[in-house]
All heavy atoms as a GROMACS GRO file, in nm:
protein
  553
    1MET      N    1  -0.818  -1.090  -0.347
    1MET     CA    2  -0.712  -1.041  -0.267
    1MET      C    3  -0.589  -1.140  -0.259
    1MET      O    4  -0.629  -1.255  -0.241
    1MET     CB    5  -0.757  -1.012  -0.115
    1MET     CG    6  -0.665  -0.959  -0.036
    1MET     SD    7  -0.753  -0.889   0.105
    1MET     CE    8  -0.708  -0.721   0.105
    2GLN      N    9  -0.466  -1.094  -0.285
    2GLN     CA   10  -0.360  -1.179  -0.294
    2GLN      C   11  -0.235  -1.116  -0.233
    2GLN      O   12  -0.201  -0.997  -0.266
    2GLN     CB   13  -0.324  -1.215  -0.439
    2GLN     CG   14  -0.216  -1.298  -0.456
    2GLN     CD   15  -0.190  -1.341  -0.600
    2GLN    OE1   16  -0.270  -1.332  -0.690
    2GLN    NE2   17  -0.065  -1.385  -0.629
    3PRO      N   18  -0.177  -1.175  -0.126
    3PRO     CA   19  -0.062  -1.120  -0.055
    3PRO      C   20   0.060  -1.121  -0.160
    3PRO      O   21   0.077  -1.196  -0.250
    3PRO     CB   22  -0.038  -1.216   0.056
    3PRO     CG   23  -0.099  -1.342   0.019
    3PRO     CD   24  -0.212  -1.313  -0.078
    4THR      N   25   0.139  -1.017  -0.134
    4THR     CA   26   0.274  -1.009  -0.212
    4THR      C   27   0.359  -1.130  -0.166
    4THR      O   28   0.361  -1.163  -0.056
    4THR     CB   29   0.332  -0.875  -0.178
    4THR    OG1   30   0.240  -0.764  -0.216
    4THR    CG2   31   0.464  -0.855  -0.256
    5ALA      N   32   0.437  -1.174  -0.265
    5ALA     CA   33   0.536  -1.285  -0.238
    5ALA      C   34   0.623  -1.241  -0.128
    5ALA      O   35   0.683  -1.136  -0.132
    5ALA     CB   36   0.604  -1.320  -0.364
    6GLY      N   37   0.631  -1.321  -0.028
    6GLY     CA   38   0.734  -1.289   0.090
    6GLY      C   39   0.674  -1.210   0.184
    6GLY      O   40   0.740  -1.166   0.284
    7ALA      N   41   0.547  -1.166   0.178
    7ALA     CA   42   0.482  -1.082   0.281
    7ALA      C   43   0.460  -1.152   0.419
    7ALA      O   44   0.443  -1.271   0.410
    7ALA     CB   45   0.351  -1.028   0.227
    8THR      N   46   0.470  -1.074   0.525
    8THR     CA   47   0.429  -1.132   0.652
    8THR      C   48   0.295  -1.156   0.666
    8THR      O   49   0.204  -1.086   0.619
    8THR     CB   50   0.483  -1.022   0.762
    8THR    OG1   51   0.615  -0.989   0.749
    8THR    CG2   52   0.455  -1.076   0.898
    9GLY      N   53   0.257  -1.278   0.725
    9GLY     CA   54   0.120  -1.316   0.732
    9GLY      C   55   0.049  -1.231   0.846
    9GLY      O   56   0.111  -1.162   0.928
   10THR      N   57  -0.079  -1.225   0.825
   10THR     CA   58  -0.167  -1.153   0.925
   10THR      C   59  -0.175  -1.244   1.067
   10THR      O   60  -0.193  -1.361   1.049
   10THR     CB   61  -0.307  -1.130   0.877
   10THR    OG1   62  -0.304  -1.063   0.752
   10THR    CG2   63  -0.396  -1.064   0.978
   11PRO      N   64  -0.160  -1.179   1.179
   11PRO     CA   65  -0.172  -1.259   1.299
   11PRO      C   66  -0.318  -1.322   1.306
   11PRO      O   67  -0.407  -1.282   1.249
   11PRO     CB   68  -0.170  -1.161   1.413
   11PRO     CG   69  -0.127  -1.025   1.353
   11PRO     CD   70  -0.146  -1.036   1.206
   12ALA      N   71  -0.316  -1.442   1.378
   12ALA     CA   72  -0.449  -1.528   1.390
   12ALA      C   73  -0.560  -1.426   1.454
   12ALA      O   74  -0.678  -1.442   1.414
   12ALA     CB   75  -0.419  -1.645   1.476
   13ALA      N   76  -0.528  -1.333   1.532
   13ALA     CA   77  -0.625  -1.252   1.586
   13ALA      C   78  -0.678  -1.133   1.492
   13ALA      O   79  -0.769  -1.059   1.523
   13ALA     CB   80  -0.573  -1.179   1.722
   14GLY      N   81  -0.604  -1.123   1.374
   14GLY     CA   82  -0.638  -1.024   1.283
   14GLY      C   83  -0.585  -0.884   1.314
   14GLY      O   84  -0.494  -0.888   1.403
   15LEU      N   85  -0.629  -0.789   1.247
   15LEU     CA   86  -0.572  -0.650   1.257
   15LEU      C   87  -0.694  -0.557   1.281
   15LEU      O   88  -0.794  -0.568   1.218
   15LEU     CB   89  -0.473  -0.608   1.142
   15LEU     CG   90  -0.359  -0.688   1.116
   15LEU    CD1   91  -0.301  -0.644   0.987
   15LEU    CD2   92  -0.256  -0.671   1.226
   16ASP      N   93  -0.669  -0.456   1.361
   16ASP     CA   94  -0.773  -0.357   1.365
   16ASP      C   95  -0.698  -0.225   1.348
   16ASP      O   96  -0.638  -0.166   1.453
   16ASP     CB   97  -0.831  -0.356   1.514
   16ASP     CG   98  -0.940  -0.256   1.530
   16ASP    OD1   99  -0.981  -0.208   1.423
   16ASP    OD2  100  -0.992  -0.234   1.636
   17LEU      N  101  -0.703  -0.173   1.222
   17LEU     CA  102  -0.613  -0.059   1.192
   17LEU      C  103  -0.698   0.050   1.132
   17LEU      O  104  -0.796   0.031   1.067
   17LEU     CB  105  -0.506  -0.101   1.083
   17LEU     CG  106  -0.414  -0.212   1.122
   17LEU    CD1  107  -0.339  -0.245   1.003
   17LEU    CD2  108  -0.325  -0.168   1.235
   18GLU      N  109  -0.647   0.177   1.160
   18GLU     CA  110  -0.708   0.296   1.090
   18GLU      C  111  -0.676   0.288   0.951
   18GLU      O  112  -0.552   0.263   0.916
   18GLU     CB  113  -0.668   0.419   1.165
   18GLU     CG  114  -0.731   0.553   1.101
   18GLU     CD  115  -0.680   0.678   1.170
   18GLU    OE1  116  -0.634   0.667   1.290
   18GLU    OE2  117  -0.686   0.773   1.098
   19ALA      N  118  -0.759   0.320   0.858
   19ALA     CA  119  -0.723   0.319   0.712
   19ALA      C  120  -0.700   0.462   0.680
   19ALA      O  121  -0.753   0.564   0.715
   19ALA     CB  122  -0.854   0.279   0.629
   20VAL      N  123  -0.590   0.472   0.573
   20VAL     CA  124  -0.552   0.591   0.523
   20VAL      C  125  -0.540   0.586   0.383
   20VAL      O  126  -0.462   0.489   0.319
   20VAL     CB  127  -0.409   0.647   0.581
   20VAL    CG1  128  -0.373   0.781   0.526
   20VAL    CG2  129  -0.413   0.648   0.737
   21TYR      N  130  -0.614   0.666   0.293
   21TYR     CA  131  -0.595   0.654   0.148
   21TYR      C  132  -0.487   0.753   0.110
   21TYR      O  133  -0.487   0.860   0.141
   21TYR     CB  134  -0.726   0.704   0.087
   21TYR     CG  135  -0.725   0.703  -0.065
   21TYR    CD1  136  -0.727   0.593  -0.129
   21TYR    CD2  137  -0.743   0.838  -0.129
   21TYR    CE1  138  -0.720   0.598  -0.275
   21TYR    CE2  139  -0.743   0.840  -0.274
   21TYR     CZ  140  -0.725   0.715  -0.339
   21TYR     OH  141  -0.725   0.714  -0.471
   22VAL      N  142  -0.397   0.706   0.020
   22VAL     CA  143  -0.283   0.778  -0.023
   22VAL      C  144  -0.278   0.781  -0.180
   22VAL      O  145  -0.170   0.796  -0.233
   22VAL     CB  146  -0.151   0.729   0.041
   22VAL    CG1  147  -0.131   0.752   0.181
   22VAL    CG2  148  -0.128   0.580   0.003
   23GLY      N  149  -0.386   0.785  -0.240
   23GLY     CA  150  -0.396   0.803  -0.377
   23GLY      C  151  -0.305   0.714  -0.457
   23GLY      O  152  -0.302   0.596  -0.435
   24LEU      N  153  -0.228   0.771  -0.543
   24LEU     CA  154  -0.132   0.684  -0.634
   24LEU      C  155  -0.008   0.652  -0.559
   24LEU      O  156   0.074   0.579  -0.611
   24LEU     CB  157  -0.093   0.750  -0.760
   24LEU     CG  158  -0.210   0.769  -0.863
   24LEU    CD1  159  -0.172   0.864  -0.984
   24LEU    CD2  160  -0.266   0.635  -0.913
   25GLY      N  161   0.006   0.702  -0.432
   25GLY     CA  162   0.126   0.672  -0.346
   25GLY      C  163   0.251   0.755  -0.381
   25GLY      O  164   0.359   0.705  -0.344
   26SER      N  165   0.235   0.859  -0.455
   26SER     CA  166   0.357   0.940  -0.481
   26SER      C  167   0.389   1.026  -0.350
   26SER      O  168   0.307   1.008  -0.247
   26SER     CB  169   0.322   1.057  -0.585
   26SER     OG  170   0.233   1.150  -0.530
   27GLU      N  171   0.507   1.069  -0.339
   27GLU     CA  172   0.550   1.149  -0.220
   27GLU      C  173   0.446   1.253  -0.195
   27GLU      O  174   0.418   1.287  -0.078
   27GLU     CB  175   0.692   1.197  -0.251
   27GLU     CG  176   0.765   1.257  -0.116
   27GLU     CD  177   0.776   1.150  -0.007
   27GLU    OE1  178   0.825   1.047  -0.042
   27GLU    OE2  179   0.741   1.188   0.110
   28ALA      N  180   0.399   1.326  -0.292
   28ALA     CA  181   0.297   1.430  -0.279
   28ALA      C  182   0.171   1.370  -0.213
   28ALA      O  183   0.108   1.435  -0.135
   28ALA     CB  184   0.261   1.498  -0.419
   29ASP      N  185   0.126   1.258  -0.256
   29ASP     CA  186   0.003   1.190  -0.211
   29ASP      C  187   0.024   1.157  -0.060
   29ASP      O  188  -0.080   1.161   0.014
   29ASP     CB  189  -0.018   1.050  -0.286
   29ASP     CG  190  -0.074   1.082  -0.423
   29ASP    OD1  191  -0.144   1.185  -0.441
   29ASP    OD2  192  -0.036   1.012  -0.510
   30PHE      N  193   0.154   1.125  -0.009
   30PHE     CA  194   0.177   1.108   0.128
   30PHE      C  195   0.187   1.234   0.215
   30PHE      O  196   0.174   1.220   0.344
   30PHE     CB  197   0.298   1.018   0.147
   30PHE     CG  198   0.280   0.871   0.133
   30PHE    CD1  199   0.287   0.818   0.002
   30PHE    CD2  200   0.240   0.793   0.235
   30PHE    CE1  201   0.276   0.674  -0.016
   30PHE    CE2  202   0.219   0.654   0.213
   30PHE     CZ  203   0.242   0.604   0.095
   31ALA      N  204   0.205   1.341   0.143
   31ALA     CA  205   0.227   1.474   0.225
   31ALA      C  206   0.104   1.498   0.313
   31ALA      O  207  -0.016   1.502   0.271
   31ALA     CB  208   0.240   1.588   0.126
   32GLY      N  209   0.130   1.516   0.439
   32GLY     CA  210   0.023   1.549   0.531
   32GLY      C  211  -0.064   1.425   0.582
   32GLY      O  212  -0.154   1.447   0.651
   33ARG      N  213  -0.012   1.316   0.543
   33ARG     CA  214  -0.097   1.186   0.576
   33ARG      C  215   0.003   1.094   0.662
   33ARG      O  216   0.114   1.059   0.612
   33ARG     CB  217  -0.134   1.112   0.462
   33ARG     CG  218  -0.243   1.184   0.391
   33ARG     CD  219  -0.294   1.095   0.270
   33ARG     NE  220  -0.411   1.168   0.217
   33ARG     CZ  221  -0.406   1.238   0.112
   33ARG    NH1  222  -0.284   1.269   0.050
   33ARG    NH2  223  -0.515   1.297   0.056
   34ASP      N  224  -0.040   1.072   0.776
   34ASP     CA  225   0.044   0.979   0.875
   34ASP      C  226  -0.006   0.842   0.858
   34ASP      O  227  -0.116   0.809   0.887
   34ASP     CB  228   0.023   1.031   1.020
   34ASP     CG  229   0.090   0.935   1.118
   34ASP    OD1  230   0.186   0.862   1.080
   34ASP    OD2  231   0.063   0.945   1.245
   35VAL      N  232   0.076   0.751   0.810
   35VAL     CA  233   0.044   0.608   0.782
   35VAL      C  234   0.111   0.516   0.874
   35VAL      O  235   0.080   0.403   0.886
   35VAL     CB  236   0.080   0.564   0.645
   35VAL    CG1  237  -0.005   0.640   0.532
   35VAL    CG2  238   0.221   0.567   0.613
   36ARG      N  239   0.186   0.580   0.971
   36ARG     CA  240   0.257   0.492   1.074
   36ARG      C  241   0.158   0.404   1.162
   36ARG      O  242   0.068   0.460   1.226
   36ARG     CB  243   0.346   0.584   1.172
   36ARG     CG  244   0.420   0.502   1.264
   36ARG     CD  245   0.540   0.572   1.324
   36ARG     NE  246   0.642   0.618   1.230
   36ARG     CZ  247   0.728   0.546   1.164
   36ARG    NH1  248   0.741   0.418   1.196
   36ARG    NH2  249   0.806   0.597   1.084
   37GLY      N  250   0.170   0.278   1.159
   37GLY     CA  251   0.079   0.195   1.227
   37GLY      C  252  -0.068   0.178   1.172
   37GLY      O  253  -0.150   0.118   1.246
   38LYS      N  254  -0.078   0.223   1.060
   38LYS     CA  255  -0.215   0.228   0.994
   38LYS      C  256  -0.210   0.144   0.867
   38LYS      O  257  -0.116   0.094   0.811
   38LYS     CB  258  -0.259   0.385   0.964
   38LYS     CG  259  -0.268   0.456   1.083
   38LYS     CD  260  -0.286   0.601   1.054
   38LYS     CE  261  -0.272   0.684   1.194
   38LYS     NZ  262  -0.291   0.812   1.158
   39ALA      N  263  -0.326   0.119   0.811
   39ALA     CA  264  -0.349   0.051   0.682
   39ALA      C  265  -0.342   0.154   0.570
   39ALA      O  266  -0.417   0.240   0.562
   39ALA     CB  267  -0.472  -0.028   0.686
   40ALA      N  268  -0.244   0.153   0.483
   40ALA     CA  269  -0.234   0.251   0.360
   40ALA      C  270  -0.302   0.180   0.248
   40ALA      O  271  -0.267   0.067   0.207
   40ALA     CB  272  -0.090   0.275   0.339
   41PHE      N  273  -0.382   0.256   0.189
   41PHE     CA  274  -0.456   0.208   0.070
   41PHE      C  275  -0.400   0.283  -0.058
   41PHE      O  276  -0.423   0.405  -0.050
   41PHE     CB  277  -0.618   0.227   0.073
   41PHE     CG  278  -0.680   0.124   0.159
   41PHE    CD1  279  -0.678   0.134   0.292
   41PHE    CD2  280  -0.743   0.012   0.095
   41PHE    CE1  281  -0.722   0.027   0.377
   41PHE    CE2  282  -0.795  -0.087   0.175
   41PHE     CZ  283  -0.795  -0.082   0.310
   42ILE      N  284  -0.361   0.225  -0.152
   42ILE     CA  285  -0.298   0.291  -0.269
   42ILE      C  286  -0.372   0.254  -0.385
   42ILE      O  287  -0.395   0.128  -0.418
   42ILE     CB  288  -0.151   0.238  -0.283
   42ILE    CG1  289  -0.072   0.276  -0.158
   42ILE    CG2  290  -0.083   0.290  -0.411
   42ILE    CD1  291   0.067   0.202  -0.148
   43TYR      N  292  -0.402   0.346  -0.480
   43TYR     CA  293  -0.476   0.325  -0.602
   43TYR      C  294  -0.369   0.302  -0.706
   43TYR      O  295  -0.278   0.375  -0.721
   43TYR     CB  296  -0.560   0.441  -0.643
   43TYR     CG  297  -0.647   0.427  -0.774
   43TYR    CD1  298  -0.757   0.341  -0.766
   43TYR    CD2  299  -0.592   0.479  -0.894
   43TYR    CE1  300  -0.818   0.339  -0.890
   43TYR    CE2  301  -0.660   0.458  -0.999
   43TYR     CZ  302  -0.776   0.392  -1.010
   43TYR     OH  303  -0.849   0.375  -1.127
   44SER      N  304  -0.384   0.186  -0.782
   44SER     CA  305  -0.282   0.153  -0.893
   44SER      C  306  -0.358   0.132  -1.020
   44SER      O  307  -0.462   0.069  -1.023
   44SER     CB  308  -0.208   0.041  -0.841
   44SER     OG  309  -0.092   0.032  -0.931
   45ILE      N  310  -0.278   0.171  -1.127
   45ILE     CA  311  -0.326   0.143  -1.272
   45ILE      C  312  -0.255   0.033  -1.344
   45ILE      O  313  -0.120   0.055  -1.338
   45ILE     CB  314  -0.331   0.279  -1.340
   45ILE    CG1  315  -0.404   0.378  -1.268
   45ILE    CG2  316  -0.381   0.266  -1.485
   45ILE    CD1  317  -0.369   0.525  -1.307
   46PRO      N  318  -0.307  -0.063  -1.401
   46PRO     CA  319  -0.218  -0.160  -1.479
   46PRO      C  320  -0.145  -0.087  -1.589
   46PRO      O  321  -0.202  -0.013  -1.655
   46PRO     CB  322  -0.332  -0.259  -1.533
   46PRO     CG  323  -0.448  -0.225  -1.457
   46PRO     CD  324  -0.452  -0.088  -1.408
   47LEU      N  325  -0.014  -0.134  -1.603
   47LEU     CA  326   0.071  -0.091  -1.702
   47LEU      C  327   0.155  -0.203  -1.769
   47LEU      O  328   0.273  -0.217  -1.742
   47LEU     CB  329   0.178   0.017  -1.652
   47LEU     CG  330   0.123   0.140  -1.583
   47LEU    CD1  331   0.238   0.208  -1.512
   47LEU    CD2  332   0.044   0.224  -1.671
   48PRO      N  333   0.113  -0.280  -1.857
   48PRO     CA  334  -0.010  -0.307  -1.903
   48PRO      C  335  -0.098  -0.421  -1.843
   48PRO      O  336  -0.197  -0.456  -1.894
   48PRO     CB  337   0.027  -0.347  -2.054
   48PRO     CG  338   0.143  -0.434  -2.040
   48PRO     CD  339   0.217  -0.357  -1.914
   49ASN      N  340  -0.042  -0.470  -1.730
   49ASN     CA  341  -0.115  -0.571  -1.677
   49ASN      C  342  -0.108  -0.574  -1.520
   49ASN      O  343  -0.033  -0.486  -1.459
   49ASN     CB  344  -0.062  -0.718  -1.725
   49ASN     CG  345   0.076  -0.728  -1.699
   49ASN    OD1  346   0.134  -0.702  -1.594
   49ASN    ND2  347   0.139  -0.773  -1.796
   50MET      N  348  -0.165  -0.666  -1.439
   50MET     CA  349  -0.157  -0.668  -1.306
   50MET      C  350  -0.016  -0.692  -1.241
   50MET      O  351   0.003  -0.664  -1.120
   50MET     CB  352  -0.256  -0.774  -1.243
   50MET     CG  353  -0.240  -0.909  -1.268
   50MET     SD  354  -0.362  -1.017  -1.207
   50MET     CE  355  -0.270  -1.082  -1.072
   51PHE      N  356   0.069  -0.742  -1.314
   51PHE     CA  357   0.208  -0.760  -1.264
   51PHE      C  358   0.295  -0.636  -1.272
   51PHE      O  359   0.395  -0.626  -1.207
   51PHE     CB  360   0.274  -0.877  -1.329
   51PHE     CG  361   0.183  -1.014  -1.309
   51PHE    CD1  362   0.117  -1.067  -1.410
   51PHE    CD2  363   0.189  -1.067  -1.184
   51PHE    CE1  364   0.028  -1.167  -1.391
   51PHE    CE2  365   0.106  -1.183  -1.160
   51PHE     CZ  366   0.039  -1.232  -1.265
   52ARG      N  367   0.260  -0.540  -1.366
   52ARG     CA  368   0.343  -0.430  -1.392
   52ARG      C  369   0.229  -0.309  -1.372
   52ARG      O  370   0.143  -0.297  -1.468
   52ARG     CB  371   0.411  -0.428  -1.513
   52ARG     CG  372   0.489  -0.294  -1.540
   52ARG     CD  373   0.578  -0.312  -1.657
   52ARG     NE  374   0.631  -0.191  -1.692
   52ARG     CZ  375   0.723  -0.127  -1.643
   52ARG    NH1  376   0.792  -0.163  -1.534
   52ARG    NH2  377   0.772  -0.002  -1.689
   53HIS      N  378   0.225  -0.244  -1.266
   53HIS     CA  379   0.130  -0.141  -1.251
   53HIS      C  380   0.194  -0.010  -1.184
   53HIS      O  381   0.313  -0.023  -1.146
   53HIS     CB  382   0.010  -0.196  -1.160
   53HIS     CG  383   0.067  -0.268  -1.030
   53HIS    ND1  384   0.080  -0.193  -0.917
   53HIS    CD2  385   0.092  -0.384  -1.004
   53HIS    CE1  386   0.125  -0.271  -0.823
   53HIS    NE2  387   0.126  -0.395  -0.875
   54SER      N  388   0.116   0.089  -1.179
   54SER     CA  389   0.172   0.223  -1.138
   54SER      C  390   0.233   0.218  -0.999
   54SER      O  391   0.327   0.274  -0.974
   54SER     CB  392   0.066   0.332  -1.156
   54SER     OG  393  -0.051   0.308  -1.075
   55ALA      N  394   0.172   0.149  -0.908
   55ALA     CA  395   0.231   0.151  -0.768
   55ALA      C  396   0.362   0.078  -0.765
   55ALA      O  397   0.446   0.120  -0.691
   55ALA     CB  398   0.128   0.073  -0.670
   56SER      N  399   0.375  -0.028  -0.840
   56SER     CA  400   0.509  -0.093  -0.843
   56SER      C  401   0.608   0.000  -0.914
   56SER      O  402   0.732   0.000  -0.869
   56SER     CB  403   0.500  -0.236  -0.901
   56SER     OG  404   0.464  -0.227  -1.035
   57VAL      N  405   0.589   0.047  -1.024
   57VAL     CA  406   0.676   0.140  -1.097
   57VAL      C  407   0.714   0.261  -1.024
   57VAL      O  408   0.825   0.294  -1.027
   57VAL     CB  409   0.606   0.173  -1.236
   57VAL    CG1  410   0.693   0.276  -1.310
   57VAL    CG2  411   0.579   0.056  -1.326
   58GLU      N  412   0.616   0.316  -0.951
   58GLU     CA  413   0.646   0.434  -0.873
   58GLU      C  414   0.699   0.416  -0.731
   58GLU      O  415   0.728   0.512  -0.660
   58GLU     CB  416   0.523   0.534  -0.860
   58GLU     CG  417   0.481   0.566  -0.999
   58GLU     CD  418   0.578   0.658  -1.068
   58GLU    OE1  419   0.640   0.738  -1.010
   58GLU    OE2  420   0.574   0.667  -1.192
   59GLY      N  421   0.704   0.292  -0.687
   59GLY     CA  422   0.767   0.268  -0.554
   59GLY      C  423   0.663   0.289  -0.444
   59GLY      O  424   0.705   0.316  -0.332
   60ALA      N  425   0.534   0.303  -0.472
   60ALA     CA  426   0.446   0.336  -0.370
   60ALA      C  427   0.434   0.255  -0.250
   60ALA      O  428   0.425   0.295  -0.135
   60ALA     CB  429   0.300   0.342  -0.437
   61SER      N  430   0.434   0.115  -0.269
   61SER     CA  431   0.432   0.023  -0.150
   61SER      C  432   0.577   0.039  -0.067
   61SER      O  433   0.559   0.032   0.063
   61SER     CB  434   0.408  -0.113  -0.186
   61SER     OG  435   0.504  -0.160  -0.273
   62LYS      N  436   0.673   0.056  -0.132
   62LYS     CA  437   0.793   0.065  -0.059
   62LYS      C  438   0.796   0.196   0.022
   62LYS      O  439   0.838   0.200   0.138
   62LYS     CB  440   0.913   0.077  -0.156
   62LYS     CG  441   1.048   0.085  -0.098
   62LYS     CD  442   1.176   0.090  -0.180
   62LYS     CE  443   1.297   0.109  -0.101
   62LYS     NZ  444   1.412   0.135  -0.190
   63ARG      N  445   0.743   0.306  -0.037
   63ARG     CA  446   0.722   0.429   0.030
   63ARG      C  447   0.638   0.416   0.156
   63ARG      O  448   0.674   0.464   0.267
   63ARG     CB  449   0.664   0.542  -0.072
   63ARG     CG  450   0.668   0.671  -0.006
   63ARG     CD  451   0.628   0.774  -0.118
   63ARG     NE  452   0.723   0.792  -0.218
   63ARG     CZ  453   0.720   0.745  -0.349
   63ARG    NH1  454   0.607   0.687  -0.404
   63ARG    NH2  455   0.818   0.755  -0.436
   64ALA      N  456   0.524   0.352   0.139
   64ALA     CA  457   0.428   0.320   0.257
   64ALA      C  458   0.504   0.242   0.368
   64ALA      O  459   0.494   0.275   0.487
   64ALA     CB  460   0.316   0.249   0.204
   65GLN      N  461   0.579   0.146   0.320
   65GLN     CA  462   0.659   0.062   0.425
   65GLN      C  463   0.754   0.152   0.506
   65GLN      O  464   0.772   0.149   0.624
   65GLN     CB  465   0.725  -0.050   0.352
   65GLN     CG  466   0.793  -0.144   0.442
   65GLN     CD  467   0.852  -0.256   0.374
   65GLN    OE1  468   0.851  -0.269   0.262
   65GLN    NE2  469   0.911  -0.351   0.462
   66GLU      N  470   0.830   0.232   0.428
   66GLU     CA  471   0.928   0.320   0.475
   66GLU      C  472   0.864   0.421   0.584
   66GLU      O  473   0.927   0.474   0.678
   66GLU     CB  474   1.013   0.381   0.373
   66GLU     CG  475   1.108   0.304   0.298
   66GLU     CD  476   1.167   0.370   0.174
   66GLU    OE1  477   1.127   0.488   0.128
   66GLU    OE2  478   1.249   0.302   0.117
   67LYS      N  479   0.742   0.463   0.559
   67LYS     CA  480   0.669   0.552   0.642
   67LYS      C  481   0.601   0.494   0.760
   67LYS      O  482   0.518   0.551   0.835
   67LYS     CB  483   0.581   0.640   0.561
   67LYS     CG  484   0.655   0.731   0.448
   67LYS     CD  485   0.564   0.829   0.376
   67LYS     CE  486   0.644   0.912   0.288
   67LYS     NZ  487   0.731   1.011   0.346
   68GLY      N  488   0.617   0.356   0.764
   68GLY     CA  489   0.558   0.289   0.882
   68GLY      C  490   0.421   0.225   0.880
   68GLY      O  491   0.372   0.185   0.980
   69ALA      N  492   0.381   0.209   0.754
   69ALA     CA  493   0.243   0.157   0.751
   69ALA      C  494   0.243   0.010   0.798
   69ALA      O  495   0.346  -0.065   0.776
   69ALA     CB  496   0.199   0.146   0.593
   70ALA      N  497   0.145  -0.028   0.878
   70ALA     CA  498   0.132  -0.166   0.940
   70ALA      C  499   0.079  -0.258   0.831
   70ALA      O  500   0.100  -0.384   0.843
   70ALA     CB  501   0.039  -0.152   1.053
   71ALA      N  502   0.000  -0.219   0.740
   71ALA     CA  503  -0.055  -0.293   0.625
   71ALA      C  504  -0.068  -0.207   0.507
   71ALA      O  505  -0.095  -0.095   0.511
   71ALA     CB  506  -0.187  -0.348   0.668
   72ILE      N  507  -0.041  -0.271   0.395
   72ILE     CA  508  -0.050  -0.197   0.263
   72ILE      C  509  -0.149  -0.268   0.167
   72ILE      O  510  -0.130  -0.392   0.141
   72ILE     CB  511   0.085  -0.171   0.199
   72ILE    CG1  512   0.182  -0.114   0.284
   72ILE    CG2  513   0.075  -0.122   0.055
   72ILE    CD1  514   0.329  -0.132   0.253
   73PHE      N  515  -0.246  -0.200   0.120
   73PHE     CA  516  -0.343  -0.252   0.023
   73PHE      C  517  -0.327  -0.178  -0.114
   73PHE      O  518  -0.329  -0.049  -0.108
   73PHE     CB  519  -0.481  -0.237   0.075
   73PHE     CG  520  -0.513  -0.318   0.194
   73PHE    CD1  521  -0.490  -0.275   0.319
   73PHE    CD2  522  -0.571  -0.438   0.179
   73PHE    CE1  523  -0.515  -0.341   0.436
   73PHE    CE2  524  -0.614  -0.511   0.300
   73PHE     CZ  525  -0.569  -0.467   0.427
   74ILE      N  526  -0.301  -0.257  -0.215
   74ILE     CA  527  -0.308  -0.189  -0.345
   74ILE      C  528  -0.426  -0.225  -0.428
   74ILE      O  529  -0.459  -0.335  -0.445
   74ILE     CB  530  -0.179  -0.233  -0.427
   74ILE    CG1  531  -0.047  -0.198  -0.348
   74ILE    CG2  532  -0.181  -0.183  -0.568
   74ILE    CD1  533   0.078  -0.248  -0.409
   75VAL      N  534  -0.508  -0.123  -0.450
   75VAL     CA  535  -0.619  -0.136  -0.530
   75VAL      C  536  -0.597  -0.132  -0.672
   75VAL      O  537  -0.571  -0.012  -0.728
   75VAL     CB  538  -0.727  -0.032  -0.489
   75VAL    CG1  539  -0.868  -0.062  -0.558
   75VAL    CG2  540  -0.767  -0.041  -0.341
   76LEU      N  541  -0.594  -0.243  -0.742
   76LEU     CA  542  -0.556  -0.244  -0.884
   76LEU      C  543  -0.678  -0.226  -0.965
   76LEU      O  544  -0.765  -0.320  -0.964
   76LEU     CB  545  -0.476  -0.376  -0.925
   76LEU     CG  546  -0.415  -0.386  -1.053
   76LEU    CD1  547  -0.316  -0.271  -1.078
   76LEU    CD2  548  -0.358  -0.519  -1.057
   77ALA      N  549  -0.698  -0.117  -1.025
   77ALA     CA  550  -0.828  -0.084  -1.102
   77ALA      C  551  -0.807  -0.080  -1.251
   77ALA      O  552  -0.698  -0.031  -1.286
   77ALA     CB  553  -0.890   0.039  -1.051
   0.00000   0.00000   0.00000
């Protein structure tokens, strides 16, 4: 697990959040899923490596942030 550069640190007390899976993080994947104040889990595919992957290319983490996710996890598989 590695935080994104410039990410806000986790509070010392930690976080207790409901998890929401949003697939590849497209707008269609978010349809009907409320991520506000929750932990959004996004599946991502390397294109061609861990620094350029589908979630970054498609703007999935930005989308999750705009929709109010309290934490964003990108599962790079």
